[in-house]
C-alpha positions as CSV (number, residue, x, y, z in Angstrom):
1,M,-3.6,-11.2,-16.3
2,T,-4.6,-8.1,-16.6
3,N,-3.8,-4.8,-14.4
4,A,-6.6,-2.8,-12.6
5,L,-4.1,-0.2,-12.6
6,T,-0.8,1.0,-14.6
7,I,1.5,3.5,-13.5
8,S,4.6,3.9,-16.1
9,G,6.9,6.8,-15.8
10,L,5.0,8.9,-13.5
11,T,6.9,12.2,-12.7
12,K,6.0,15.1,-11.0
13,T,8.7,17.4,-9.7
14,Y,8.5,20.1,-6.6
15,K,11.1,22.4,-5.4
16,D,12.7,20.1,-2.9
17,F,11.5,16.7,-4.4
18,T,11.0,14.5,-7.7
19,L,8.8,11.3,-8.1
20,D,11.2,10.2,-10.8
21,H,9.6,7.8,-13.4
22,V,7.4,5.7,-11.0
23,S,6.2,2.2,-12.5
24,F,4.6,-0.5,-11.3
25,T,1.0,-2.1,-11.7
26,V,-1.9,-3.5,-10.0
27,P,-3.3,-7.0,-11.4
28,N,-6.5,-7.8,-11.2
29,G,-7.7,-9.4,-8.6
30,S,-4.8,-8.7,-5.7
31,I,-3.8,-6.4,-3.0
32,V,-0.8,-4.5,-4.2
33,G,1.2,-2.7,-0.5
34,L,3.0,0.6,-1.5
35,I,5.4,0.9,1.0
36,G,8.3,3.4,1.9
37,E,9.4,6.0,4.7
38,N,7.6,9.2,5.0
39,G,8.0,11.7,2.3
40,A,9.1,8.8,0.0
41,G,6.6,9.6,-2.6
42,K,3.4,7.3,-1.6
43,S,0.7,9.8,-1.2
44,T,2.3,11.7,-4.4
45,T,1.8,8.6,-6.7
46,I,-1.5,8.0,-5.5
47,N,-3.1,11.7,-6.0
48,A,-0.9,12.0,-9.2
49,A,-2.6,8.6,-10.5
50,L,-6.1,9.9,-9.6
51,G,-5.5,13.1,-11.2
52,L,-5.2,15.1,-7.9
53,I,-2.1,17.0,-9.1
54,Q,-1.1,17.6,-12.2
55,K,1.5,14.8,-13.6
56,E,4.7,16.0,-15.7
57,D,5.4,13.1,-17.3
58,G,3.8,9.3,-18.0
59,H,1.0,7.2,-18.5
60,V,-1.5,5.8,-15.9
61,S,-4.2,3.0,-17.0
62,I,-7.1,2.5,-14.6
63,L,-9.6,-0.2,-14.9
64,G,-8.2,-0.4,-18.8
65,N,-8.9,3.4,-19.4
66,E,-6.2,6.3,-19.8
67,E,-9.0,8.8,-19.3
68,L,-10.8,9.2,-16.1
69,D,-14.1,9.5,-16.8
70,N,-16.9,9.8,-14.6
71,D,-17.8,5.9,-15.7
72,I,-14.3,5.0,-14.2
73,K,-14.2,7.1,-11.1
74,E,-17.7,5.3,-10.0
75,Q,-15.6,2.3,-10.1
76,I,-12.7,3.4,-7.9
77,G,-13.3,3.8,-3.9
78,V,-10.4,6.2,-2.5
79,V,-10.0,6.5,1.3
80,F,-7.1,8.8,3.1
81,D,-5.6,9.2,6.0
82,G,-7.5,11.7,8.9
83,S,-11.1,12.6,7.9
84,N,-12.8,11.8,4.7
85,Y,-15.9,13.5,5.1
86,P,-17.0,17.1,6.9
87,E,-17.3,16.8,10.3
88,L,-21.0,18.1,10.8
89,L,-22.2,15.7,8.5
90,S,-23.8,11.8,10.2
91,P,-23.6,9.0,8.2
92,D,-27.2,8.9,7.3
93,K,-26.2,12.4,5.5
94,I,-23.7,11.0,3.6
95,N,-26.1,8.5,2.6
96,R,-28.1,11.0,1.1
97,I,-25.4,13.1,-0.8
98,M,-23.9,9.8,-2.2
99,K,-27.2,8.6,-3.5
100,N,-26.7,11.7,-5.5
101,I,-23.1,11.6,-7.0
102,Y,-23.0,7.8,-7.4
103,H,-25.2,5.8,-10.0
104,S,-23.8,2.8,-8.5
105,W,-24.6,4.0,-4.8
106,D,-26.1,1.0,-2.8
107,E,-27.8,2.4,0.3
108,Q,-28.2,-1.4,1.5
109,T,-25.0,-2.4,1.2
110,Y,-23.9,1.1,2.9
111,F,-26.1,0.6,5.8
112,Q,-25.1,-3.1,6.0
113,L,-21.5,-2.2,6.2
114,L,-21.9,0.3,9.2
115,K,-23.8,-2.1,11.5
116,Q,-21.1,-4.6,10.6
117,F,-19.1,-1.8,12.2
118,S,-21.3,-1.0,14.7
119,L,-21.4,2.8,13.6
120,P,-24.1,5.0,14.7
121,T,-26.2,6.5,11.2
122,D,-26.9,9.5,13.4
123,K,-23.9,11.4,15.2
124,Q,-22.2,13.6,13.6
125,I,-18.8,12.8,12.4
126,K,-16.8,15.2,14.7
127,Q,-18.1,13.1,17.2
128,F,-16.1,10.0,15.9
129,S,-13.0,8.5,17.1
130,K,-10.3,8.0,14.4
131,G,-11.4,4.4,13.9
132,M,-14.7,5.3,13.4
133,K,-13.9,8.0,10.6
134,M,-11.9,5.3,9.0
135,K,-14.8,2.6,9.0
136,L,-17.2,4.6,8.0
137,A,-14.7,6.1,4.9
138,V,-13.9,2.2,4.0
139,S,-17.7,1.5,4.1
140,A,-18.6,4.5,1.8
141,A,-15.9,3.0,-0.7
142,L,-17.1,-0.2,-0.4
143,S,-20.6,0.6,-1.6
144,H,-20.9,2.1,-5.1
145,H,-20.2,-1.6,-6.6
146,S,-15.9,-0.3,-7.0
147,K,-13.9,-2.5,-8.2
148,L,-10.5,-0.9,-7.5
149,L,-10.1,0.4,-3.9
150,I,-6.8,2.7,-3.4
151,L,-6.2,3.4,0.2
152,D,-3.3,5.9,1.5
153,E,-2.2,5.2,4.9
154,A,-5.8,4.0,5.7
155,T,-5.2,2.1,9.1
156,S,-2.2,4.4,10.3
157,G,-2.9,5.2,13.9
158,L,-5.7,2.7,14.2
159,D,-6.0,0.3,17.2
160,P,-4.7,-3.5,16.3
161,I,-8.5,-4.7,16.3
162,T,-10.1,-2.1,14.3
163,R,-7.2,-2.9,11.8
164,D,-7.8,-6.4,11.7
165,D,-11.6,-5.3,11.0
166,I,-10.3,-3.3,7.7
167,L,-7.8,-5.9,6.7
168,D,-10.9,-8.6,6.9
169,M,-13.1,-6.2,4.9
170,L,-10.1,-5.8,2.2
171,L,-9.4,-9.4,1.8
172,D,-12.9,-10.5,1.1
173,F,-13.4,-7.5,-1.0
174,V,-10.7,-9.0,-3.4
175,Q,-12.1,-12.7,-3.5
176,D,-14.2,-11.2,-6.7
177,E,-11.3,-11.6,-9.1
178,E,-12.6,-8.7,-10.7
179,H,-11.7,-6.3,-7.6
180,S,-8.6,-5.0,-7.0
181,I,-6.6,-3.0,-3.9
182,L,-3.9,-0.4,-4.1
183,V,-2.8,0.1,-0.4
184,S,-0.1,2.7,1.0
185,S,1.0,2.0,4.7
186,H,4.0,2.0,6.7
187,I,2.6,-0.4,8.7
188,T,4.4,-3.4,7.2
189,S,2.9,-6.0,9.3
190,D,-0.6,-5.2,7.7
191,L,0.7,-5.7,4.6
192,E,2.5,-9.2,5.2
193,K,-1.1,-10.1,6.3
194,I,-3.0,-9.2,3.4
195,A,-0.6,-8.2,0.5
196,D,-0.2,-10.2,-3.1
197,Y,2.7,-7.9,-4.0
198,I,5.2,-4.9,-2.6
199,V,6.3,-1.7,-4.3
200,F,9.1,-0.3,-2.1
201,I,9.4,3.5,-3.2
202,H,12.3,5.4,-1.9
203,E,13.3,8.9,-2.5
204,G,10.9,9.3,-5.4
205,K,11.8,6.4,-7.6
206,V,10.7,2.9,-7.0
207,V,13.1,0.2,-5.6
208,F,11.7,-2.9,-6.2
209,S,8.4,-4.3,-7.5
210,K,8.0,-8.3,-5.9
211,A,5.6,-10.7,-5.2
212,K,5.4,-10.7,-1.2
213,D,6.0,-14.4,-0.9
214,E,9.1,-14.0,-3.0
215,L,10.2,-11.3,-0.4
216,L,9.4,-13.2,2.6
217,E,10.7,-16.7,1.6
218,Q,14.0,-16.1,-0.5
219,Y,15.0,-12.9,0.8
220,G,17.5,-13.2,3.9
221,I,20.1,-11.2,6.4
222,I,23.5,-12.0,6.7
223,K,24.6,-11.8,10.1
224,C,28.8,-11.8,10.2
225,G,32.1,-10.2,11.6
226,A,34.1,-8.0,10.0
227,A,36.5,-10.8,8.4
228,Q,33.3,-13.2,7.0
229,F,32.0,-9.5,5.5
230,D,35.2,-9.1,3.4
231,A,35.3,-12.8,2.0
232,L,31.2,-12.0,0.7
233,D,31.2,-12.3,-2.8
234,K,30.0,-8.5,-3.4
235,S,27.8,-9.8,-6.3
236,D,25.6,-11.4,-3.7
237,V,25.3,-8.5,-1.5
238,I,22.1,-6.3,-2.3
239,V,22.9,-3.5,0.6
240,Y,24.5,-3.9,3.9
241,R,24.5,-2.1,7.2
242,K,27.0,-2.4,9.7
243,M,25.9,-2.2,13.2
244,D,28.0,-2.4,16.3
245,Y,29.0,-5.4,17.2
246,E,28.0,-7.5,13.3
247,W,27.4,-6.9,9.8
248,Q,24.0,-7.0,8.5
249,V,23.7,-8.3,4.7
250,L,20.7,-8.1,2.7
251,I,20.6,-11.1,0.2
252,A,17.9,-12.4,-2.5
253,D,18.3,-16.0,-2.1
254,R,18.8,-17.8,1.2
255,A,19.1,-21.0,0.2
256,K,21.8,-20.5,-2.6
257,M,23.5,-18.1,0.0
258,Q,23.2,-21.2,2.9
259,K,25.3,-23.7,0.2
260,K,27.7,-21.0,-0.9
261,Y,28.5,-19.7,2.6
262,P,27.7,-22.8,4.7
263,K,29.4,-21.5,7.9
264,A,27.3,-18.2,7.6
265,M,24.8,-17.1,10.1
266,I,21.3,-16.6,7.7
267,V,18.2,-15.4,8.9
268,P,14.6,-14.8,7.2
269,V,13.5,-11.4,6.7
270,T,10.7,-8.9,7.4
271,I,9.5,-6.3,5.1
272,D,10.6,-3.7,7.5
273,E,13.8,-5.0,8.0
274,I,14.4,-4.6,4.2
275,M,13.0,-1.6,3.8
276,L,15.3,-0.6,7.1
277,L,18.3,-2.0,5.1
278,Y,17.5,0.0,1.8
279,V,16.9,3.3,3.3
280,K,20.0,3.2,6.2
281,G,22.3,0.9,4.6
282,D,25.1,1.1,1.9
283,K,25.2,-0.6,-1.5
């Protein structure tokens, strides 16, 4: 399977933060969710991959090209959190501007998406709600025949119905196997709905890059007391956390651990819980 995006050894150093040799791929036809707490390096990774900030080390290949020339930029749709366009513009004016920027701009698709999202075409963006602004940004990103969509916290702060509308649109987009999406989000329930793979960044490093189904179907949490925790084979433990009344232990294979520890209480795990245990737990 070829990759729409390959990031290898991406490094960027700031005074108080280092993006440390980040590597992962976005396979063609897939949705990859990028997760991590605020400040973990999600936005820095995306900005460095897009050439918006200078990387110190590493390689980025987008749609098979290491050079981000105009032809490749035409095929990338980017949506950032917040307002993606000047507030004084209207969707009509954005259409006129985009026609001059993108050779592949599809006016018909653009206005069709605006209609689908019930967005007025003549109102200034400053009169739009946050959800309307995000729908506009997604509509524009999908209207120049993009092959790769990159969304950075695009669903944060949106109401559940608006989020669901956007998630449905993303799922429709990847029905074409030449289309792929990288979406960073701290709303992990959204990614549980749509992502094929999850990449978890913590303190500037990739903790894991795995198929979402593997995480949800195989990973689990052993909930136990101190004596049972002490009796566990520590090579089975990924991370653990001591709570007020129990120990929570993240394990990679529920079925195997249930056979090995038949008296243990082992429960399925959410992506949120995996992230929380990695960030707040001990190894």
